[in-house]
TILUM-171797 format. One record per residue: residue in one letter; z, y, x of N, C-alpha, C, O in turn. Coordinates in steps of 0.1 Angstrom, whole numbers, plus 5000, padded with zeros to 4 digits. Layout:
% residues N
AZYXZYXZYXZYX...
//
This chain:
% residues 317
M726937757150725537617146724337727142723137717145A725137847132723937977123723638027134722438037135V724538087149723838157159722438057166721338087171D723237937165722237837174720537817166719437807172S720737807153719337847145718837937143717637927139S719438057145718838217151718138257162717238337165L718838167168717838187179716638107181715538147183A717137927182716037867182714637907165713737837161E714937997161713638067149713238177162712238147168M713938277164713838347177712638327184711738417186H712638187187712638137199710538067199709538057207W710838017181709537957183708938097177707738097178K709338187172708238257170707838307180706738347180H708838327190707738457200707038347205705938377205D707238227209706038097215705338097204704737997205L705138137195703638137178703938237191703738187202L704338387189703238527185702638567201702038667203G702938447215702738467224701738387225700938447232S701238267220700338187221698938217213698038157219I698638257205697838267196696838377201697138477207E695438327197694938427211693638557198692538587195V695538607196694638707179695738797182696838757186G695538947182696539067181697239017170697038917164I698539127169699939047154700439227162700739257173V700239297152700639447152701439477139700939517128V702739447141703839477119703539677124703539747134L703139687108703839817108704839867096704939787087D705439967096706539987087705140117073703840127074K706040177062705440327065704840377066703940407058E705440477084705340567090704640537104704840597115F703440377101702740347114703840347123703640397134N705040307120705440297132705840117140706140017132V705740097156705639927154706639877155707539907162Q706639777145707639637143707539507152708539437155V706139497157706239377165704439377173703339387169W705239347184703339367192703639307196704639327203N703039137196702938977206702239037214701939157214Q701838917225701738937236699938947243699638977254F699238917234697838997236697939097229696739137232M698339177221698239327226698939407237699039527240E699539287243700739347253699739317271699639387281N699239217266698039167278696639287283696239337294H696339307268695139437267695739567266695139667269S696339577263697039707264698039767277698339887280S698339667280699439667292700439707291701239707301I701139767274702739837268703139667261702539577256V703839687264705239557265705339607251704339677249P706039597241706839587230708139697235708539777227G708539697245709939737241709639857244710639927242M708339937248707640057253707540077245708340177243I706740037230706240087217707040037204706640057193Q708139977207708939927196709040057189709040157197D709240097174709940207162708740267171709540357173K708040287175707240397181706140427175705640327172N705240537169704740567164703240497164703240497176L701740427158700840347163700340487173700540497185F699740567168699340707171699040757184698140777192E700740787180700840837198700240727207699140767212F700540617210700140557219698640517216698040417221F698240587207696440537204696040627201696340627189P695440747204694940827203693140857199692540947192E692940787203691640677196691040677181689940697176I692640647178692540567157692340737151692840837155D691740707144691440797135692240797123692140757112K693340887130694540927119694340897099694740817090E693340997099693741007085692240887075692040877063W691440807086690740747083691640577080691440507070F692540547089692840457091694640477084695540417090T694940527076695140577064695240547050696040497043R694040607049693740607035692940437039692440387029K692740357051691640277048693240117051693239997050A693940187054695440097049696540127038697640077038A695840247025696240207016696640137008697640137002P695540067008695539916999696439817001696639736993A697039807012697739677018698539757005698639746993F699139847014700939917010700939896995701739826989S699540016988700340016972699639886964700339856955L697939796967698139736958698339606962697639526955K699039546972698839456978698039396985698539326994S696739406985695339376991695439326998696639297001P694239277008694139247022693039317025692039317019V693339387034692039507039691239407046691639297043F689839417058688839417063688539477071687339437070I688439537080687839587087686639547094687039427096V685239557100684239457109683639537117683539657115W683339477125682939547139681639627137681139707145E681139587126679539677122679939807116679039897116Q681439827110681339947106681940057113681740177111R683139967130683240017133684139937144685239897144P683039927156683639847168684739797169685139687167Y685339917175687539857172688239917168687940027163L689439877169690339977165691040027177690840137181F691839927184692039937197690939997208689639987207H691340047215689940077229690439997241690940027252F689939847233690639757246689339767257688339837256N689639687267688139647274687839537276688639457273C686339477282685739397274686939267288686839297300N687639147285688039077291687238917299687738807303R685639007298684438897305683138997306682038997300P684139097318683539187327682139077329681139087322I682239017337681138907349680038857332678938897334T680138817323679738737315679838827304678938777296S680338917299679638957292679039177291679539277295Q678139167286677539327284678239417275677739507268A679439407277679939497264680539557279680739507290D680839747274682039807279683539747277684539727284H683339707262684839727254684939617249684239527254M685639577239686239447229685439507214685539617208Y684939437213684239427196686339337188687139257192Q686039427174687239367174686939377160686339477156N687239237148687239227133689039267131690139227135I688439367121690739367121690939327105690039337096T692439257101692639237089694139267088695039237096I694239367073695939387070696539317062695939277052F697239297065698139167059698939237049699739297055P699039247035700639357035701639257035701439137033L703139337037704439207040705139267027705139387026A705839177015706439217007707739197010708239087013S708239267009710239257012710439166994709839186984L711739056997712339016995712139096973711839046963T712439246976712439346964710239296962709139306956G710439276965708539296957707539406965706339416965Q708439466973707939546976706639606990706939557000V706039656991705539577003705839767010705539877006E706739697026707139807033706839837048707139907057Q705839737044705039667062703739597060703339527051V703239627071701939527070701639467083702439487092C700339357085700639287095699039357101698139347093L698839387108697439377119697339257122698339187125V695939217122695339087127694539147134693939237128I694239137147692739197154692239067166692739037176Y691439047162689838977163689538967169688738887165D689138967189687738957197686838867196686638757200V686138967187684838917184683538997194682439047190T684038977208683539107212681638927215680438947216D682138837215681038747223679638717207678538667208E680238757195678938737186678638897185677438927186A679538987182678239087184677639127190676739187184V677639127207677039117210676039117215675439207221S675538917209674638847206674138907194672938927195R674838967180674039027172673239137180672039127182L673839227185673239347190671839307198670739367195G671939227207671039167213670239117205669039117208M670439077196669038987189668339107179667239077173Q668739227179668639317170668139397181666939407183L668739447185667539467199666239407204665339487208L666139257206665339187212664039227199662939277201N664939177182663439227175663139377178662139407185S663739437175663739597179662139667183661239737179Q662639557196661139587211659539477204658339517205L660139317197659439287190658439317185657339297189E658739357177658339547164657539607169656339627166K658239647178658039807185656139717196655039767195I656339647200655039547207653839497198652639487200S654639457187653439407174652839517173651639507170R653439647175652539767168651939887177651239977173V652439847190651639947203650739877205650439767202D649740037217648639937219649639917232650340007234G649839787243650039797253649339907271649939937280L648239917270647639987277647640197275647140307279T648340147266648240397261649340397252649640507248G650440277246651640307242651540397227652340417217L650040447229649740467211649540367201648940257205Y649740367186649640267180648440157185647640177194N648840047176647439997175646640017168646640127163R645239907165644739957150645439897138645639947127R645939767142646639667132647839777126647839817115F648639797134649339877126648840077123649340147114W648040117130647440227125646640257112646340367107E646540167108644940097105645740117087645140167077E647240047089648039987079648940107076649640087066Q649140247084649640337081648340457079648640577083F647240457076646540497070645440517061644540607060V645940337053645840337037646740447033646540537025M648140377041649540437034649340617025649640667014E648240667040648040827039647340837029647540927021Y645940687026645140757018646040737002646440816995K646140627002647340636990648340706983648640656972R649340856989649940916994648841026991649141136985N647841006995646841136996646041186978645641286974K646141036972645341016961646441096948646241186940R647741006950648741046943648841236941648941296930S648841306955649441446959648241496960647241426960D648141666963647341776965647541796980646641866985S648341746987648341747004647141697011646341607010P647441807017645641817025645141737037644541787046S645541647037645441567047644041527059642941507054T644141527070642741537079642841437087643941397091L641441377092641041267102640941257118640441137116I640841267125640241307134639741177140640641097141M638341107144638140997153637741067166637341177167L637940967176637241057191636840977198637440867199D635641007205635340867217634940947231634441057232I635340827241635140877254633440867254632840767251D632840997259631340967265630740907273631040957284H630140847275629840747281630740657290630440687302F631440607290632540537288632040357299632340257306K631040417294630440247297629840267315629840177323K629540387317628640437329630440477338630340547349V631640437334632540527343632640347345632640327357N632840247339633740117341632240037352632339927359D630740107353629739997357629740107372628840077380T630340237375630640327384631740307389631540317401Y632540297388634140307395634940167387635940147394G634840087380634839987379636139957367636740047361H636339837365637639887345638939917348639739997342P639039827360640939937366640940087364641940157360A639240147369639440277368638440357355637840467356G638440247343637940277333639340287325639140357315D641340207324641240177318642640317326643740327321E642340367333643240477339642540567333643440657332V641440607328640640677321641140737306641340847301I641140607304641840537289643740667285644040757277K644340567297645440617294645540787293646040837283T644940857303644840977309644741027289645441087282L643340967287643341097273644441027267645041097259A644640957267646540897252647440947251648340937242N647241027266648641117275648441327267649041417262I647041267270645941437263646941387247647941437241I646441317248646641317234647741317229647641377218K648841287230650341237231650941417231651341467221K650941467239651141617242650341767230650841867226A649241707230648641797224648841737205648141807197I649641647200650241647189651341667181652441647185R651141707169652841707171653741527166653141417163E654841547167655241427158654741357146654041257143T655441447140654541367125653141287121653041207112D651641347135650341277135651041157138652141137144I649641067132649740957136648240917144647140927140A648640877155647340867167647440707168648140617163G646940707174646540507175645240487183644340567182R645140357192643540327200643140237189643640127187Y641940317181640940277176640140117179639740027171G640140127188638840017196638740087212638740207214G638639977222637840077238638540177236639740207235E637240237236637740377241637640517228637340637229E637740457219637640517203639140517204639840437210F639740637196640640667191641140717177640340797172A642040697168642040757154643140897156643540897168I643540967150644241027148644641067129643641097122I645841077123645941117112646941277112648041267118L646741367108647041497110647541477089646641497080P648741437085649441477076649741587073650441667080D649341617059649441737050648941857058649641957059T647541847064647141977073645441977073644441907077P645742107067644142097062642742137072642942247077V642042117074640742097085640642187085639442207086T641142297085640342457096641742437106641642467118N643042387099643942367110643742327120643742387131V643342147115642842097122641542097137641541997144E640742187140639842227146640542317152640042427156F641442297153641742397164642442307171642842337182V642542197165643942087177642942007179643541897181A641941987179640341887182639441997192638641957200E639642117190638742187199640242147213639742097223R641342157212642042157221642242047229642342047241I642341967223642241797230641041847239641141907250R639741817232638641857238638541927251638241867261R639042097250639342127263639642127268639242197278L641542027268642041957282641241837288641441807300V640341767278639741667284638841687298638841637309E638141797289637441877304637441947312636642007319K638741937308638841977328640241967333640842037342C640641827323641041727336639941597351638941537352T641041627356640141507366640941377367642041397372V640741297365641341137369641541097384640441057388V642441097393642140987399642940877408644040847413Y641640827405642340687409641140637422640040647426D642340587425641540527445641040597450640140557457E641340727450641440857459639640887456638840927465I639440857445638140917438638141007424638740957415N637741107422637941217408637041147402635941107407I637541117387636841117376636541227368637541227360S635841307367635741387353634941297341634041207343F635841367327634841277318634841367306635441477307T634141337294634741427278634341367268633641267267I634741427260634941317242634541397238634641517240S633841307226633541387214633941377198633841267191I634141447195635241427182634741517169634141627168G635141387158634541397142635441377135636041267134I635841527126637041557122636241517103635141547100A637041457096636841467079638441497067639241407065G638541567065639841627053639241497046638241437047F640741487038640241427025640341507015640741617012K639441387008638741476999638941336984638541226985H639741416966639941336959638541256956638841136954P637441256956636341166958636041036958635540956950L636741036973636540936981636940856976638040896971K636840696972636940566967638240486970639140446962N638240476980638940386992640040457001640840536996S640140427012640640497030639540417035639840417047T638640357035637140357041636040407043635240377052Q636040487034635040577027635340727038634440797044W637240747040637540817045636640857059636040947063L637040687065637340657076635640667077635040727086D635040607069632840617078632540717076631440747080T633640837069632941027072633141077086632241137094A634541057089634941137102633841027110633041077117D633940877109632940787117631440897122631040917134K630640947108629640987110629341107118628341127124A631041227116630641287120631041287134630741377142L631941177138631841147156630141097160629441147169Y630041037154628440987158626941127156625741107159K627641267150626541297151627041377162626141437169A628541397165628641487178628041427194627841487205K627941257190627641257202625941247203625441237214E625141237192623541277195623041417188621941427183S624241557190624041637196624241727205624141847205G624741587218624741627229626241577235626741597246R626541537226628241527239628841637232628541717224N630341577239631241717243631241797231630741907230R631741757223631741887212632841817200633341707199V633041927190633941827179632841897169632342007170I632541777159632141777143632241767135631941657131L632741877121633541857111632341807099631341867096A633241657093632241597083631941717073632941767068K630541777067630441837051630841797041630641867031
//
């Protein structure tokens, strides 16, 4: 009867380990595998007989041995469960996603729990790893994060030019003004405008005008640094913040943009369109009472460039 009872117990344990939809792995202190259930066999194609009493890291070199040893230590020494979530590490075992058609993931995302297994003496000689397949949850969460990121980008980027829209650019401009008020950083503002843009629209049509605006935006992107903040301020008008840059350095940048535009020809519907821009520059000055005054100073310099014949750069006094 004892033998029958033992066989019966082995049978139900085998059935249990084989039917549950989680991975079960029991490891000893040397990280040799003692138990390897059906879930693990199905996803790894490693049968229990192949890995029994073998070292885990030999079969799964992608597992960082030093990291995992450190992670499992509290389970052995403190008898405390350890949790590893997919946000910290996407997976422990590199298994393929078992839903390749319905899921966008190329691997299984996993949550892991490491349970201490105490012996009759009370010492923890083994730990049990429970591997949960959380691919659906992870893909859903990542998709939502990507969507939120895209929506955030859309909310601050001008659809035609790819530069910042006016609302977001103004937020950055106010922050830069406040930063300059607190420090001695010599930041500079550029305002620029396409000359006779109404004539371009009236002569060639609004789609051609849009192409001219996009061309100017691309020239601006190439001419400025990654740290500079360029935006479409409205219609054919653009604004650029150049942090930590004195006016004398910005004059060179503004002239470079003006010359590049002057030499550029926009081809739209087999028609060559040439255009020029006028530019106003205003360096930050501590007497400025608010960001609007700084903007007005640059705008007045731009207006003066228009009055002076266009296609030129004017520095605010």
